[in-house]
N, C-alpha and C positions, 0 to 999 in steps of 0.2 A: 652440458648438460643434458639439452633435449635430444639430442642423437642418443646420449648414454640410455635415457628412458626409454626412447623408443626400440632400442636394442634388447634391454632386459625384458619388457613386454612383449617383444616379438619372441624371445628366446622361451618366455613362460607361456605364451601361447602356443608355441610348437611342442614343449612338454606336456601341455593338456590335450594338444590333438592326440598326441601317440599314446597318452594314458588312455584316452577314451577310443582309439584303436585296438589297445590292449584289452580293454574291458569288453568291447564287443566281441573281440577273440575269443576271450575266455567265457563269455556266455555260449558260444558256438562248440567251444572245444572242451571246455572242463566237465560239464555236466556227462556226457559218454564216459569220459575218463574214469569219473568216479562210479560210475554204475558197476554192478560188481555181479557174478554169477555165482552165488554161494551153494546151489544145489542143482544136479541135473538128475532126471529119472522120467518115468512114463508119467502122461498123464491121467490124473485122477478126477474124483467129484469135486476138488478144490485146487487142482494144479492144472494149468492148461500147457505145459510143456517146459515153459519160461518162468511163469509168474504164479503165485498162490492167489486164491480169491475165497469169499465168502459164498459158501454154496446156497446158503439163505438170503442171497441177494445183495448186491453194494448200495452204498448210500452216502452220505456225505461223511464218511469216516474222516478224511482229513482235505485239507485245501490242496488243489492241483494248479498248476501253471501260473498264469497271472496273480490269480487269488494268494498262492502260495507264497509268491514273491513279494507281493503287496503286505502281507502278513510280517512277513521276516521283517520287511523294512521299517513297518510302523513299530514293532518290538524293539529293533535296534536302537530307534530315532526316539523312544520312549512315548510315541503318541497312541497306543494301542488302548488307552482309556480303561485300562484293569483296573480295579480297586486298589489302595495302597495297601500293602501286607505291613506287619510289623520287619524291621528290621533282623530283630532277633528274637526268638521264643526260648525261655529258659526250660534247661532239660537237666533232670538229675539223674545220671547214668546208673543203671544197675548191674550188678555183678551175677549173671546166674551161676546156679549150681552146676556140677560137671555133667549130671543127666538127670533125666526123671526117673520116677520110680517104673516098676516094671509094668504096671496098669495105669500109671500115671500119666498125664499130658498137661505140660505148662508152655503158657505161651507168651512172647515178649514181642511188642512194638518195638523197633527199633528207630522205624520212620519210613514215611511213603509208604512202598510196598513190600518195605523187608520184613520180616517177622522170623523169629526164632521160634520153633515149634520143637519141644523137647518131649518125646513120646516113648514108652518103653524102653529107655535106652539109647534110642535114636536121638540125633542132633541135626535138625533140618533148618537149611536158610532158604527163603523165597526171594529171588530178585534182589540180590545183596547189592548195596550202592552205600559206600564208605566215603566216596569223593564230594568234594567241596561245590563241584558243579554237576549237572547234568547235561553235559555235552562233550564235543571233541575234545580229546588232550586237556580236560579239566581246567581249561581256559575260557571257553563260551559256554553259552547255555546257561539255564536258570540256577542260582545259587540258592545254596541251603539257608533256611531262616531258621533250624533248628538242628543241632548236633545231633550225631546218632545216639540212641537210648543206650546202647551198649558200646562201651569204648573196645575198639579191635583188639586190642591185646586183653582185653576180659573175656572175649567170646571162649566157649568150650570148644574142645577138638570137635569140628563139623563133619559129620558123615554123609550129607546128601543136600543137593543142592538143586533147586529147580528154578530155569530161567523161561519165562513165557513169552518173551519175544526179544527183538533186538535194538529196541529204542533205547537212548543211551542213559535214561533214567532207570532201568531195568536191566540191562547187559552193560555192567560197569566193569570195563577190563581192568583197570588197577586194582579195584576190590578182589576180583576172582583170580588174578594173578597172586597176589596177597595169600587169597584161602587155599588156592592150590600149592603154591610154593609151602605152606605151614602144615597142611593137613592132609592134601592128596583125597580130597571127598569125591565121591562119585556125583557127575554133574548131567542130569539130564533136561534136555531141551526139545524144541521142535526141529524139524528138518531145517537143514542150512544154518543154523546158527552157529552148530559145529564149525563151519570152515573160518568163521569170524576168531571162535575161540582159540582153532589150531593153528592159526596165524599169529596168535599171542604166545603159543607155548601150552596152551591150556587144553588138555584131552577131554573129552566129553560124549556121550551117548546122545543121538540125534534120533527122534522117533516120529513116526507119522501120527494122526489124529487115530483112534482106535487102537495104537498098539500099546503094548506093557512089558516091561522088563520085571523079572523076578528078583525078588527081595535079596536072594543069595547073591546078588551081584552088587548090594550096598551095605557099604560099612561091614563088610565081612560075617553078617548074619546068614542064618540058612533060610531058604524061600518058605513061605508058607506051605507051599504044596511039596516041596523038595525037589523042586528041580535044579538044574546045574547052576552056577555062578553067571553063565554068559546066554542064558537063555531067553529069547525074544520071542513073542508071539504074536502073529497076524490075528487080529480080529476078524469078524465077518463084516462088521460094519460098524457105527460111531456108537450104537445105543447098547449095545453089550459087549463086555470084554472079560475073560475068565478072571478069576481070583489070583492077580499078583501083587507084588509090591508097590510099583508106581505104573499109573494110567496115564497116558498123553490123550487129552480131550479136546472136543470143539471147545472154540468161545468166537466172537466175532469182533474184530480187530483189523490191524494192517500192520507194516513192517516197513521199516527203512531206517537205514544210517546216514545217507548223505542226500536224501530227497530223488537222486536219480536210480537209485538201486531199489525202487519201490515195491513191495509184495515178492522180493526174489528170497526171502526166508518166511518160516512157517511162525504163526503166532497160537498159542496154547493154552488151555487151563490144564490142571494136574488134581487126580484122585490119587492120594496116598496112603495106601492101607499100612497101617502099623499094627501090633497085638495090643496097642492102647485104645483101637479105632480108626475110623476113616478121616483123613482132612483133606479138603477142597480148598485149592487154591485158585481163584478166576484168573489173575494176570490181569492184564486190560482188556476191556472189553466194554461192548455197546451190546444194546439189548438185541438186537437181530430178531430170529424168529422165537426168540425165549425158548426154544424147545433144548435148549443145551443143557442148563440145569438139572433138567428131568433126564437126559441121557447121563449124566454125572451121578444121579441121584440112585440109578438102577443098580450102580455097582455097590451097594450097600450103605447101610446106613451113615450119616457124615455126624461125627461127633464135634468137629469144627471145622467152620467154613471161612476164609478169607477174603473178603469181599470190598471192591473200589466203590469209593462214594464221591469221588473229587474229581475236580477239570473235567465239569461236564458243561461248565457255561461258557459259552463264547458270544451271546448275544443277550441283552436284558430280557430277565423272564425265563429264559431256556432252561428245560428241566432235564434234559440229556442231551448226548451229539450220538451221531451216527457210530464213534468209537470209544465214547465213554458212558455208561450208566452213571446216574445221579441218584442221590438217595431215594427217592420214591421207586426207581426200578430196581436198585439193591434190595428193596425189601421184598420186590416180587421174584426177585430170584432166591432170597433167601427161603420164601414159602416153597417154591419149586424144587428146591433142593430138597425139602423137608429135614434140614440141619438143625441139630441140638442148638449149636451156640456159633457166633459169628463175631468176627472182629473187623470193624471198617477202616482200610487201609486208603493208601491213594489220596492223602490229604494233608495240610498242614505242614508240607517238609520243603517243597519245591512249588514256587507260583506258576502255574500253569496254563491259567484262564481266565475268567473273569469273574468268579464268586470271590465274596471275601473269605478271609481265613479261616472264620470259623462258622461259614455256611452250611459247608455239608454236615457236622454232627448235629448243627440246631435243627437243620432240615430233618435228619434222619429221626431222631428223636419225635418229630412232628408226626410222619408219616407210618412210625410204629404205633403211635396212637391211633392212628386211623382204621388200623388194623385190629386192634386189640389186642398187640404184641407186648410182653412185658420188655420194659428196657433192658434188662439184666442179660436179655437172650442175644442181642445185638447192640451192647453199648461200646460206646467211644473210650479209647484208652488213652493216657497221656503217653506220649514219647516216652521210651524207657520203662513203663510199667508192665508189668509180669500178672497174669492171672492163672490159677489152677483152673484147667478147662473142666466142667462138670462132665461126669458121665453122660452117656446120650439118654435122654428121655424127649417124648415128644412135645410139640410145642402146644402148650393150651392157648385158647383164645378167651380173651375178656371183653369187656365192654369196649364198644369201638367209640372213642371220642376223638372228632376230625376238626380239629380249629382251621377251617380255610383261610381265616382272616390272618392268624400267626402265620402261615404257609404263605401266602401272599405279600404280606410285609417282608420276606426275604426273598421275594423275587426282585 
């Protein structure tokens, strides 16, 4: 019996040794294998010939190296000390109309950064994700706590999709494939992301910051200035772009699908012109130099801004991270955009950081009071809630009432 035990123990030891060797080899071999070159082109103000970067300076936009491995390990072992979220959030899905009135604009928060905007007969989706998990193969990664606010089969025909960057909670291949197969929408994104979409059989238009594509190419509508359907214009700089349908604009973030393919594709925000007014979608963004909202505002009055307010806290008391603005910074972005109405997104759907489930909207309301801005101008929606977006009017300021004690209680 002792000899048998020693034989089994020796076999297990040998197996563990081979497993350890395999893991060591994987650490060496797999990361380069998972690297991808999504875009090749000349160097620019934000591309060094191999990787994109933020021209307003890099910061702690995302964990790197050993810190990244530690963060992943702590997450997988459930030791990341994140506040407990609800297992599920009750959602009453809505069934939107086929389209908005000729000068009308209606917005529905589907969840996370996904918003359906219906404007002047055009149906637009931002960063659509209907998958249950935000991660590879829909098997790993954060799980939804709230179902989409519109059932997929209840979506109207989609004309235009904008994709801000390639993180799994923003570029969701299963959802995009379903949308492409069903509606053949125009998909506009930043440089390099088109390679990821093409590999899944999804055509798209990839543009650099400061470039625009005519509305004639979108949903079969004629362009605002009569240009042809395939017109793409190169603007002289980020700050000014002629009057076309979709403008790819600067923000402050990073990109990766596999950690080792970091910043191989571009991240972007968008200004979308419609006959009902301009729409701004920030995508994922940190504050950076805070000049990018003003650059977007120069393209014309923004009737609706879609701004992130969540996933900003990675340690106690943190109010923003390098990659994600929090509610305080979102109010500053709203002000610099000179937008008329905004919808706060990127909260309450996937648990990505350390704030409580409802901390972002509660903080947002407090910071709006600090600036004397009416709540209705930037009010949180329920997932599945639709609002008629009012016509553009400048934001009036009321009395500033800043409750620092209440803010501190949420830290």
